[in-house]
Structure formats: structure tokens, C-alpha cells
N, C-alpha and C positions, 0 to 999 in steps of 0.2 A: 362373795358375801353368803353365808347360809341365811336362810329364812328366820332362823330364830334369833338373829342379831338385830338389834336397832339400827335402822339405816341411819347413817351420819346425818341427815340433813334434819332429824327429828329432833335432835337436841342442839341442833346448831342456832347460833346467832348469825345472822347477815347483816354486813354493812353495805350500806347502799352509797356508791357514788355518781354524782353528777359532773361528769368530766371536766365541762366548760367552766365549773365554779370551784372545783376542788383545790387544785394547786397549779400555778404558773411556773413552769421549770424555765422557761427561756424568755421572760419579761415581755411576752408581746400582749399581755392582757387577758390571755385567754388560758384556762386550764387545759392541761395536757397528759399524756400517759407518763412523761417524764416526772411530773409532780405527784402522780398516785405511786409511781415506783420509789421515789424518794421517801414516800409518807408510808411506807408499808410496816417500819417499825413502829411506829407510832399507832397504827390499826391494830397491828398485832398485840400491842399493849393493852389494848382496851379488853383483851379477853373475848374478842369474836373469832368466829371459826371459819368465815368466808367473806368474800366481797361480791357485790352485784354492781357491775359496770353498765350505766346506762349507755345509750347507742353510741358508740365511737366509730361507726362505719361512715363512709363516704355519703355526704348528704348536702342538699342546697341549704339546709337550716332553715327552712320555712316553719317546721315546728320541732326545733331543736334537735333535730337528729331524728326525730320519728318519722321521718321521711328519706327513705334511703334509697340512694341512686346505685349502690353496688355494695352487696353484703359481704364482698369478698376483698374489701379494701378499707383501708381506714380514712377518715377525715383529716386531710393533711396537717390543718393547726393543732390537731390532737397529737399526730406523730405519724408512724410508720407501722407496716406489718412487722418490721424487726421489733419496734417497741411492744407489740402486743406479745410477741413471743417471748421477750425480756420478762414482760408482767406476770404473764402466766408461769413462767419459770419462778421467779422470784415470789411469788404467792405460795407455790408449792414447797419452795424450800422453807419457808417458815411453818409448814404444818397446816396452812389455810387452803380453801379451795376457792373457786372463782368461777362466778355464773356471769352470762350476758343477756341482754335485754334480746328478744327473738320479737320482731316486727313484721309481722306476714298477713295481717289482714289488708295491708295496701304496701305500695312502694311509694316512691317519689316519681312525680310525673317526667323525671328526667332519668329514670331507669331505663337501661336499653329496651327491656321487655315492652315499656309502655311507649317509648318512642317508635317501636315497630307496630304495635297495637294499633296505634292512632295514625299510622301513616296510611292506611287505606282498608275499607271492608274486607278485602280479600287477602290481606296479611295473615299468615299462617298465626300469628301471635294474637290477632284480633280478639279471638275467644278466651284470652289469658285475662282479660278485665271484664268488667260488668257495663256494657252498652246495652242500649234501648233507644227506640224512636221516640219522637216528640208527641205530646197529645195536642189536640187542636180544638179549639172550642168553634162554637157555631159562627163567630166572626173571623175565623180564622186564625186566631192569636194562639202562638205556640206557648206549650206549657211543659214543665218536666213529667217525667212517668208518674210520680206520686208527691205527696206533701211532706214528706220527711225532712225534719230540720237537723243539720250537721251538729256536729258535737261543738262546733265552734260558730253557731249561728248560720244563717241563710239556708238554701237549699243544699239538700246532699246530691244534688244533679248539676253537672256542668256542661253546656253546650259545646260542641265541637264544629267549628265552621266547616272545617276540611271534609268531614266524613259526614256531617248532617246528622249527628245522633247524640246523644248524652251518654256521659260516663257517671258512675256511680263514686261517690266519696263521701265516707262517713265522718271524715274528718276535714282538712283543708281542701280546696280544689286541686292543690298540689300533690294531693295524696290519694290516688285512685285506686280503689279497692279491687284485689285482685279475684278471678273468678275461680272459687276452690272447687266448683262442681266439674272442671275440667282436669282430667286424671294427670295429663302431661303437665300442667301447671303445678299442681300439688308436688309431683316427683322433681321439677326443677328448684320448688321452694325449698325441699327438704334437702336436697343436695347442696344448694349454695347458702341457704341461711343456716342450717343445722350441722349436717355431716362435716363440712369444710372446717368449722371451728372444733366441732368434736374431735376431729382427727389433730387438730392444734391442740388438744389436752383441756379444752375448758369442761368444767364439771357439771354443767347443766344451764337452764335457761329460765329467767323471769319471762313468760309468755304475754306479751302486750295484747290487749282486747281479745281474750283467748276465746270468747264466746261469740264472736261475731262473723266467722268464717261462713258458716251456713245462713243462706238468707232465706226468708219465708217464701214459699212459691206463690209466684205472681206479684210479688213485692207490693203487698196490699197498702192503702192508705193508714196513717195511725189516726187515732182518736182524735179529736180536736179539744185541747185543753185551753188553747190561747187564741180565743175566736178573732182577736182582732189582728191577727198576723197570718200569713199563706202558710209559713212553714210550723210543723207542728213536733213536740218532743217525740221520739219513735223508737227509744232503745228497748221498750218493751215488745215493740213488734219485730225488730229486725235481730234482736239477741237470741241466743240458744235455738238454731234454726233446726230442722228434722235430720241434717247429717253431721251434727257436732259429733256425736259419740263416733262415730266411724273415723271422722278424721283425727280426732284425739287420740284413737288407739293405733291408727297407722304411725303418728308421730311417736307415740310412746314406745312402739315397737322397735324404733331407730333408737330413742335415748337408752332403753334396756340394754343394747347392744353395749354401750358404754357405760353403764352403771352410773349414768347422768340423772340429775334431778329436774324436776319441772314445778314451778308455781304460776298459776296462771292468774291474770287480772280479770275479774268475773263482774263486772257491773251488771245492773239490771237483772237480778236473779231473785225474786223474793221468795221464789220456792224452795224451801229448805232441802226437800228430798231432790230437786233437781242438781244442788250445789254438791249432795252427798253422793249422787250418781256420777259426777264428775270426779270427786276425791277417793272413791271407794278403793281400798287397796284390791280388791278382788277385780274389780272392773278394768283396772291397769288403763287408766286415761290420763289423769295428771295425779301428782302426789299432793298437792295441797292448791288452794288459790287464794286470792286476796278479795275478800267481801269488803262492800264499802259501806256497812251499816253504820260502823262507828264515825269514819269521816264524814258521813253524808249527813249528820245530826248537825240541825240549823241552816241546811242549805234550803235555798228556795225550792217549791215544789213542781214547778215547771220549769223554770231557769235558774240555775243554781245561785246566781248572784242576785236574784230579785228576792233578797230578805234583809234584814237587819242584823248586825253584830249581836252575837250570844241570844240569838233567836229558838232557844230550846230550855228543857229543863235536865236536871241532873238525872231525872228517870228516864228519860229519853236515851240519855248516853249508858245508862245501864243496861235498857232493855236491848240497846243496839249491840253491846258486848257481849250479853248472855246469850243471844241468838247465834253469834259466830263461836262461842264457846262450847254450847249445847250440841253443836255438831259432832262431839267425841262421843257423846253419851249413848252407849249401846250400839255403836257402828264400828265399821273397820275405816271410818274417814279420818283425816287429818286436818289441822287448821293452821291458822297463822295469827300472830299478835303484831300488831303495828298501829301507829296513829301519826306517822309522817311518812311522807315520800316527796318524789320531785313533782308531784302533781297537787300537793296539799299545802296550805298555809301552816305556820309553824304551830305545834300544839300549846306551848305555852301561851300564847297570845289567843288561841280558841277556845282552850279548855282550863287553862290555868290563870294567872294573873301576871302579864309582863311588866307592872309597875316595879321600879327599884326596890320597894319594900319588900315584894313577895315574889318577883321572878325566879330568885334561885330555890326558895323552898318549895315552889309549886311546880318547877320542874324536878326535882328531886320525888314528888308526890307522884306525877305522871310516870317517872322512871319506874318506881316502886309497883305502880298499878300495872303498867304493859309488861314489866318484867316478871310478873306472878303469874300472868296469863297462859293457859296451855297452849301449845302448838310451837311452831317454829317461829322464833322471834326476829323480827327486821329493825333495824335501826338506821336512820337515815344522817347523813354526813351533819354534823352541826347539832345534831339532837343531844347528843352526848356533852355538849358544852350549855345547853339550854338556849340555843340562839332564838330570837324572836322576830316576829314581822318588823317591816318597815314601818316608821312612825307617818301617821297621817299628814305630816308635813311635805313629804316627800312628794314632788309634783308628778301627775298622771303620765308625762311625758318619760318617766324613768320606769314605766312598766312594759317590759319588752315583750312580754308573752301575747301571743297571737290571739288565746283565748281573752286575756284581760281587754286588749286593745279593740278587739272586734264588740265586744259588750258594750265598753264605754261609747264607741261609735255608735252602735245600735240606740242606746239610750238618749244620746244627743240628738238623733234623728227624730225618734219616736215621740220624743218630749218637745221637739222645736227648741232644743237647748234651754229648757225651763232650769233655772239655777238650782231649784229644790231637787229636782229630780237627777240632775248632774251631781250635786252633792251627795244624794244618797246613794248613786252608784258608784262613787270614789270611796264613801264608807265601807261598801259592801267589799269592794276590791281590797282595800286596806285590812279587810278582816279575812278575806278567802281566797285571794289570788294566788295563782301558783308561783308567781315571782318572788314571793317570800322564801320560798325554799330554794330558789335558784340564785340570791346574794351570794357574793363569794364566802366561801369557808373562811373563818376568823382565825387566823393563826398567831397574831401578836395583836398588840396596842398600836401598833407603828401604822404609819401612812398604808394605806388601802388593806389594813388588817394582815399585812405580810403575805397576802395572796399572791401578789406580784411585785416588780420592782418598783422603788418609789418614784421612778421616771416614766413608768408605763401608765397607760388608760385602761383601767379594767373594762371588760366589755359589759358590764352591769355595775350599777352603784354599790358600794359597800356599805353595809349598815353599820350607824354610828355608835351601836351597841359595843363593836369591838374595841371602843376606847374606855368601855365602862365595866370593864372585866371579863366580859364575855369574849373569850378567845383562849386558846390551847396554852401560851407561854403562861398567862396568870392563872389557869387552872390546873395545869398538869401537876406541881407539887403541892397543891392546896389542898388539904385532907377534907376540909368543908366545902368544896367545889362540887358543882354539878357532875363534872367529869369523875372525880374521885367516887362519887356516889354511885354514878353507872358501872363504874369497874366493881364496886361492891356487890352491888346488884347483880351483876352477870355472875359475880363468884359464888354467890348465895344461890342464884339459880341452877348452876351446875351441881352445888353440894347438896340440892334438896330437889334435884330433877324428877324424882317420881312423883312428888307432890306438885312441884310449879311447871314444870313441862309437860308432864302426862297425867297430871291429876283431873278429877272430875271438877268442874266449877258448879256453885250454887250461890245464887244471891241471897243475902238475908236482909231483914230490914229494907225490903225493895222499895218502899213508899217513901223512904227518908229523903227529903228535898235537899239535904245539904251533905248527908254522909252515904258514901258509897263503900258498902262491906259485902264481902263475900267470903265464902270458904271454899278451899281446895282439898280434895280428899284424895289420897294415894289411890290407884287402881287396884294396889295389893298390900294388904296390911291394914292397919286402923291409923295411920300418921295422918295429921289434918293441919292445915294452916288456915288462919284467919287474917285477912287484909282488910284495914279500915282506912278511909282517905277522907278527909274534911275539904269538901270542895266549897271552902268559905273564905272569906276574909275576916271572918270572926270566929270566936271560940263557939264549938258545938260539944253536945253531950255526947259521950261514948255511948252507943246503943247499948241496951240491956240485951245481952244473948242468954235466953233461958238455959240453953244447952251446954254453955262453955262457962268454965270456971277461969277467968283471966286472971285470978290471982296466983294461980300455979303455972301460968303460961309464960313463955320467954319470949320477949321481944327480940326478934332477930334482927329485925331492920328498922330503922326509923329516920327521920329527916329533921328532928327537931333535937336540941342538945348536942350530944357528942356525935351525931351524925353517923349512924351506921358502924359504930365501933363495937361490933358485938360482944367484945371481951368485957366492955363496960357501959352497959346500957344505962341510958339517960336516968337521972333521977325522975321518979314521978312517972316511970314507964305504965304503970297501971292506973295513973290519973283518970277520973272520970271525965274530964274535959280535954276534948281535942284542941290543940292551938289552930290558928289560921292554916290552912293549908298543910297541916299535919298529916302525915300517914304512917301507919305502924303495920309490921308483918310480926304476928304472932305464931308460935309453933306451939300446937295443942298436945 
């Protein structure tokens, strides 16, 4: 590829697949690779350019596959290595690309490397993980090396009786952190987790927890933000350590040999310049990252679930999106557009209105908003249908995610099972839990939403909204469906890519509490677009934009009336009133 060409991944829309929940081809209740292969024509029909497959590697599944016991084997319920090779081939035959999850901050405690590491202090692989001696207080009580709280609650340190030391785990105790300072460890990671799959033809990686590999020297305590609890939120302490640039440059050198792409998961990085340093084309570290500014809107400040539903303003969301969009302004960086993934609740329930009256229209408005943002666009399975959260009536026992169950248990213990505190915790989980992204994909209105056979038992409960029209079969031929709107949005995005994919973003009317408006300007030429979204269940005035003459502008996309049929714009497209949850895309 010559340097003058735009890399394929810049113009791409990537469709994310969570294997356990996508499609079950053998009726055992668990999604599998066969189900993905069967569904490739559907995925291709959306107008996407690539698929990202969440971890399908061998794993004990403590954290749904993000605890990997063998990078070069497939989790048997999902299929075989031959199935993976078939999937890679079938994706390529349709002119699409495939990227995999690269989970290399930690392994499973069942990985052979860790089994050897914990077997004795003298084992050659002892230093492949992060072992530290205990601290003891004046009365001889044993304590972990520092006060870091893990991403799933409790300490980040696990005591090992056999060797009488602690090992570090930023996530579950069953997910020990690798020691990236060991050169031999890094080379083994690169060969087993990256090269082995690049040789099989994958086109790149979504890199899990990409900024956690290099830990701060001395592993210092985190600041105390939760005084009543021994373990403290430490993301800003342990992320973005001193050797991160070196490690990413080593990884990029491997990816470049295969013309493979990278997108890193980059939490706890409020410094915009640090993000630019990661994704600068000149620096050759990562192609792009997921920043969490938008999806973190409304989360608790210390513990994400310690909040109430809808605890944010529209201005908060505007500012978050502007921050990630402005990454492109005057830099050689690249960015991403996303609002859903396997770690986020459904966007219609969080940022739209999932009531039967407005769920379809608000889903389309969100599709327009994120489909008009610059950067590589990521679409999560079911988002194209407008899938929504499980209702509050679903019992807590149906929440399978370790993050949810740990938090609920923690609140029960902290509050001595106080009914009000427990109910508040349940409300927060109903709004924000990762479980909502992991309910089975809704293919039909039939039993189990067509995800698995009628006699099977799905591994996770199916959302009842499948029987209310939110499913592929009901939407696929309906021009007024969310699915049809996403297809039209992706088509429009490609037709106007200079503005919508590559254009510069500018907030307008930024303090408006109900209407989100922004302008996109082509990087070359004078073409501009105006996007207007009414984040409200009531009519809102179309803001007055002094520099734009909307009477001469064309509404290219709209979610009211004739729904995105651009050859017949809806009557009243220049109305000064925006209907509830209405969005418009004007070309100026």
C-alpha cells in the first residue's frame, strides 16, 4: 500500500461479535463459530467492512473468555481451529476483514505459563508474572503490597500459599498480570498471541487494556477516594506506565509486516496529548484507540455502579464526544466512533428512550449521531436492531457477569442487606451492567429469539423485546426499521466520507440542554454538514444557526416521516420544531 492511499481501516465500519451470544448453530445454548459463519451474509448486507470477534480462545470463562488459557487453541463449545480457519476464509471471500481480541495484559491462571510460574520461586517462568512479598504491620498481620482495587472489586493482589507471595491481578484473581518488563515474556506473548494468528490471515487486533502493560515503578498506593474501604480505585496510578511506548512500538513492528491494524482499549487517560502520542501516525504505536469519555457519562465517580440512572446532562455527553472528535484537529492522529460494545449497556436504554413509544426513533437518532462522527465506526451486535436493556423485573440471579455479581454482593455486605441500598444497586445494574450487551442476539420473535433451538436452554436469558419487533426477521424487510436506518446511515457515511468519516467536528449551540448540534467540515474543499439531534421526549425548537441558511440546505437523512428516503425528504424538513427524538443531517 502506498503512503498516499487511505488505509482501509480509516473508512471502515467494524461489526463486533460476542461469540457466546451471537448465534448457536448446534443447539447447545451457546453461540459458536458455526453460527457466525452462517450469518456472514447478513453481516455483509449491513454494509460493514470488517468483523471483530471477541475472545474465542481456550478459556475457563471466569471473565467470558478474557481469561485465556491457550492463545493458540479455540474454546471447544465455540468450535475448532478448523472452524476459525473457515471463518477467516469466508470473511475474506465476501470482501470483508476480520480482527480478533488481543488479551495480553493477563492470562488465565490455568495457562501453562502461570502454572509453571506459581509452581516454585525457582521456576524459570516465575518472573513471567508479577510476584511480590507481603507487607506486615506491627502486630504481624499480613497485607498486600499496595491498596489497589481491582476492576471487579476487592484487592488486586492474591496470596499464594505454596510460594508465600502475592501475585498481581488487575481483574479477577483468576487473571494474573503478565510481567512485561521480562523480554522473554514479551517475545512469547508476541509469538503465541499475535504472530500465530497473523499467519492464519487475521487482519488485525482490538487490543484489550492496551495501556496497562507497563506498571509504575515501585507500585505505589493509589490516592484514597473511598475512605471506608481498604481498596482504592487505581486506574490513574497503574495505567500509562513509563515503558508503554516501547512495548507498543515492538507490537506495531510485528503488525506492520502483515499490514494489520490495531485499535487499543485505552481507559484512564484524561490527558489528550498522551492519547495523541499513542495514535500519532508518525509515532507508529497504535492506529487508533477506544476512549471511554462518552460511555463513561453518568457513571459513578469512584465505583461506576454507585450512581443513579440517567445521572448526566446532555452537555456532559456533548463535551465527552467533542473531546474524542477533536483528536483529529491539527494532528496526524485517528479516532473511533462507538457507543456500544460487550462492556456497555445498550445505548437506547442509556442515552435514548427505550419505551415502546420512542425506542425505534431514539435508536435511529443515535445511529445518525454516531454514524456522522469522524474516525473508524464500530457497531456492536444487536445495536443495528435497536436492542435494549433487560427490564427491571428480571431477577438479579439472571445477571451472569462477574462485575455485576461482585458489585451486588459488595453492596449487600456493605449495607448489611439494607433493602433501599440493595434496590439502588439493582437499579444501577439495570441501567449500566455489561449483561445487557450479552443477552442473546435477537434473530426472530420465536422462542429464544431464534438464537438457539426451541428445546435448548440459552446460556443467558433472552430479552423479551425480541417478541416486540426488535429482531432481524421483523426488521430486515421493513423500510421503517432501525435496521433499515442503519443500512442507510452506513451508505450515506460512505457517500460523504470526506465530511462524515474524515471531517473536522465543531459543536454548535453547545449549552442547549435538549438539542445536540454539530457541524462537520470536509478536510479539503468547502463542503459541510450539520447534524441536529433532539434528546428529548417533547418537541424542541430547531436552534437558530446564524451562519447557516437551512432553507437552501438538503436534509440527507432524517428519522421522522419517510425515514431516510433521501429522494423524498419528509414534508416540513425545514420545520423550526424538532419532534421528540428527531434527528436531521443537513448538507450545506
